PALUM-624150 format. One line per 8 residues: number of its first residue (from 1); for each residue x, y, z of C-alpha. Coordinates in steps of 0.5 Angstrom, whole numbers, m for minus. Layout:
<mimars>
NUM) X,Y,Z | ...
</mimars>
This chain:
<mimars>
1) m48,91,m130 | m48,98,m127 | m44,102,m122 | m50,101,m117 | m51,94,m118 | m43,93,m116 | m44,98,m110 | m50,94,m108
9) m46,87,m108 | m40,90,m104 | m45,93,m99 | m48,86,m98 | m41,83,m97 | m39,89,m92 | m46,87,m89 | m44,80,m88
17) m37,82,m85 | m41,86,m80 | m45,80,m78 | m39,76,m77 | m36,82,m72 | m42,82,m68 | m42,74,m67 | m35,75,m65
25) m37,80,m60 | m43,77,m57 | m38,70,m56 | m33,74,m53 | m38,78,m48 | m41,71,m46 | m34,68,m45 | m32,74,m41
33) m38,73,m37 | m37,66,m36 | m30,67,m33 | m32,73,m29 | m37,68,m26 | m31,63,m25 | m27,68,m22 | m32,70,m17
41) m34,63,m15 | m26,61,m14 | m25,68,m10 | m31,66,m5 | m28,59,m4 | m21,61,m3 | m24,67,2 | m28,61,6
49) m22,56,6 | m17,62,9 | m22,64,14 | m23,57,16 | m16,56,16 | m14,62,20 | m20,60,25 | m17,53,26
57) m10,56,27 | m12,61,32 | m16,56,36 | m10,51,36 | m7,50,43 | 0,49,42 | 5,49,36 | 5,42,35
65) m3,43,33 | m1,48,28 | 4,44,25 | m1,39,24 | m6,43,21 | m1,46,16 | 1,39,13 | 2,37,6
73) m5,35,6 | m8,42,7 | m3,44,1 | m5,38,m3 | m12,40,m2 | m11,48,m4 | m7,45,m10 | m12,41,m12
81) m17,47,m12 | m12,51,m16 | m12,45,m22 | m20,45,m22 | m20,52,m23 | m15,52,m28 | m19,46,m32 | m25,50,m32
89) m22,56,m34 | m18,52,m40 | m25,49,m42 | m28,56,m42 | m23,59,m47 | m22,52,m51 | m30,53,m52 | m29,60,m54
97) m23,59,m58 | m27,53,m62 | m33,58,m63 | m28,64,m65 | m25,59,m70 | m32,57,m73 | m34,64,m74 | m27,66,m77
105) m28,60,m82 | m35,62,m84 | m34,69,m85 | m28,67,m89 | m32,62,m93 | m37,68,m94 | m32,73,m96 | m29,69,m101
113) m36,67,m104 | m38,74,m104 | m32,76,m107 | m32,71,m112 | m39,73,m114 | m37,80,m115 | m31,78,m119 | m36,74,m124
121) m41,79,m124 | m36,85,m126 | m32,80,m131 | m39,78,m134 | m41,85,m135 | m34,88,m137 | m33,92,m143 | m29,89,m149
129) m22,90,m149 | m21,89,m142 | m19,82,m141 | m12,85,m139 | m15,89,m133 | m19,83,m131 | m13,78,m131 | m9,82,m127
137) m15,84,m122 | m16,76,m122 | m9,75,m120 | m10,80,m114 | m16,77,m112 | m13,70,m112 | m7,73,m108 | m12,76,m103
145) m15,69,m102 | m9,66,m100 | m8,71,m95 | m15,69,m92 | m13,62,m92 | m6,64,m89 | m10,68,m83 | m15,62,m82
153) m9,57,m82 | m5,62,m77 | m11,63,m72 | m12,55,m72 | m5,54,m70 | m5,60,m65 | m11,57,m61 | m8,50,m62
161) m1,53,m58 | m5,56,m53 | m9,50,m51 | m3,46,m51 | 0,51,m47 | m5,51,m42 | m5,43,m42 | 2,43,m40
169) 1,48,m34 | m4,44,m31 | 1,38,m32 | 6,42,m29 | 2,44,m23 | 0,37,m22 | 7,34,m22 | 9,39,m17
177) 4,37,m13 | 6,30,m13 | 13,31,m12 | 11,36,m6 | 7,30,m3 | 12,25,m4 | 17,30,m1 | 13,31,5
185) 11,24,6 | 17,21,10 | 17,28,14 | 10,26,17 | 12,19,18 | 18,21,22 | 14,26,26 | 9,21,28
193) 15,16,30 | 18,21,34
</mimars>
């Protein structure tokens, strides 16, 4: 094998890496668009609800009516909207993470296969007496492959941690909403009995 063939194999490996980069960029843009649409819809809902609430407060005839408008159920509804929004965002991020992990896995597998093919080609066409060089080269290659595997494991762990943190945040918000509702229930009963 000559230098041009070795260079062509390396070029092929680089080409596959660029394809993977384009796939990741495309996925990132799609997820950014989904998040932008979610943010737009959530902002629009908050604005409409705020306008409705302000209109109701402005048309109230006395402070008691304003107090009734600003009850625990109103805050519960706002909290439920926030949780629903967070769940949608988490789903987009989770789907994007899965796609990213799949592209990373496929890219690492392609890169490993490409390098292995390149190493085998170089070894098959190596001149006599280069066994020591090939052995050290294969050792370096083996270390590089371990690095790829460590990156794969670290990226999966990072995404799992991010998903777990998002789930914990949703659970915390829901727990606070339940506590707020429990705390507000005796107060609203006391107002009704008075």
